[in-house]
C-alpha positions, 0 to 999 in steps of 0.5 A, a space after each residue: 323261887 325268889 322269897 327265901 331271898 331278901 329284899 328292902 322294898 325300895 320302889 312303887 311295886 307293881 308299876 303300870 302297863 300303859 297300853 300304847 294304841 297309837 304306836 302299835 296301831 302304827 306299827 301293826 302290833 298290840 303295844 304296851 309298855 312296863 313303865 318301870 321308869 315310875 319305880 320311884 326313888 331318886 328319879 326311878 329306873 330298872 336298877 330299883 328292881 335289882 338294889 331291892 336285893 343288892 341293899 338287903 345284902 349290904 345291910 346284912 354286912 352292916 355297909 356304911 359306903 355303897 360303891 359302885 361304878 358307871 358312865 358320866 350319864 350313869 342312871 344306875 349311879 344316880 339310883 344307887 345313890 339315891 338308895 345309899 342316901 336313904 338308907 344312911 350309907 354313903 355313895 361313892 362312884 367310879 365314872 369313866 371319862 371327865 367332868 364336865 364344865 358344867 355338869 347336867 343329866 344324871 351327874 347333876 343329880 349325882 352331886 344333888 345326892 351328895 355322891 362322891 364321884 371319882 372320874 377315870 378318863 381311861 380306855 381300859 375302864 371296863 377291864 379295871 373297873 372291879 378291881 378298881 372299885 376293890 380298891 376303894 373297898 380296901 382303903 375305907 375298910 382300913 379307916 374303919 368303914 364297911 363298904 359293899 360293892 355293885 358292880 356295874 348296872 347291878 348286873 350280879 345273878 343277885 341284882 338280877 333277880 329283880 327281874 325274875 320279880 318282874 316277870 312274875 310281876 307281870 303275868 299277876 297284871 295280866 291274869 287279873 284283867 284276863 289279858 292273854 300272856 305277851 308274844 314278845 318283850 323288847 327291853 335293853 341289853 346293856 350290863 345283862 342283869 335286867 335281860 337276864 331276870 327276864 328271861 329266867 322269870 318268863 321261863 317260870 312264869 310267862 313261858 309262851 313269851 320270847 324276851 328280844 334284848 336290844 343291845 346298846 353296848 360293845 362291852 364285853 358284859 354284852 357279849 352271847 357268852 356273858 349273856 348265857 353265863 349272867 342268865 344261867 347263874 340268875 336262873 340257877 339262884 332263882 331255881 329255875 330248872 333250864 339252862 341256855 346256850 350262847 347261841 340262845 337269847 334272842 339278842 340283836 347287836 344292830 342298834 348300838 350306834 355311834 357308840 354306847 351313851 352316843 345317841 343314833 339317829 335312829 334312836 333320837 327319832 324314836 324318841 320323837 315318834 314315842 314322844 309325839 304319839 304317846 306322850 311318854 319320854 325315852 332316852 338317848 343311850 337305852 330305851 330311844 335305841 331299844 325303841 328304834 330296834 323294836 320298830 325295825 324288829 316288827 315284820 321281821 324278829 317280830 310278826 305283825 298282829 304280835 301282842 308287845 311289851 316294850 320295858 321303860 326302863 327309865 333314863 329321862 335325866 340323860 336328855 338333859 345332857 344329850 347334844 
């Protein structure tokens, strides 16, 4: 159970479960979306659930600065900066890439939030980022600040508890409606915390539901070994009595596209399809590719007629930076 762990309420929960009848009919499945893009603070998104636990620990440590990292168009950095400002802390973010001549999308919102941004244009960013964040933490604390480091995506066992809670929240929503539990939940697999939390949470609250992770990055933290490690650590922290091997998680690596953060043709087609069918906007880095993966999975991993939940993790600001 996560009830014994502190959290700081940040979002508009429970987020709605939105029936997507038009797209579902086209795909021959019963399709709904868990709308975590509507979670509230800082434009919403899936990181808010994770940050509820991470912020509680930061406050317990009397942090004055939140340090995190991500890509130039990171949704996580934007949401972390908003949370920091809301709670009287200073946001510092290390970003992979170069400062563009005209900030747009999430980067524009980061600047509006007054986040201190450092750009690191290096191929080994993911390998070095933890050391870089710890260096900044040491520098700040030498000057009298108290800094709390949040990993990329907020994806630690503590952060992933937010999605154990999400599984419980969905169970309560289904039961209140007398609605059958879904056969599949489809979600992005990036830094891994959202996926790990949902799998661990479903093991407890939705035991007949499979969680399909559509992988959107080639980074090491999206490997099967890392996914299983984070999943097991999350389950242990949540008190879920189950263990997973590297081959156990249901993951699909076929929809990464050219590379992380670069739109794919099929992802863009899925963005347009959902907009036209359901009036909802996806993003080119995560949810567009995930929806493309869902569409491709029907008839293969997902049998026709299945009851499916698509987790909308947010990210629409990135639409305004896409080329």
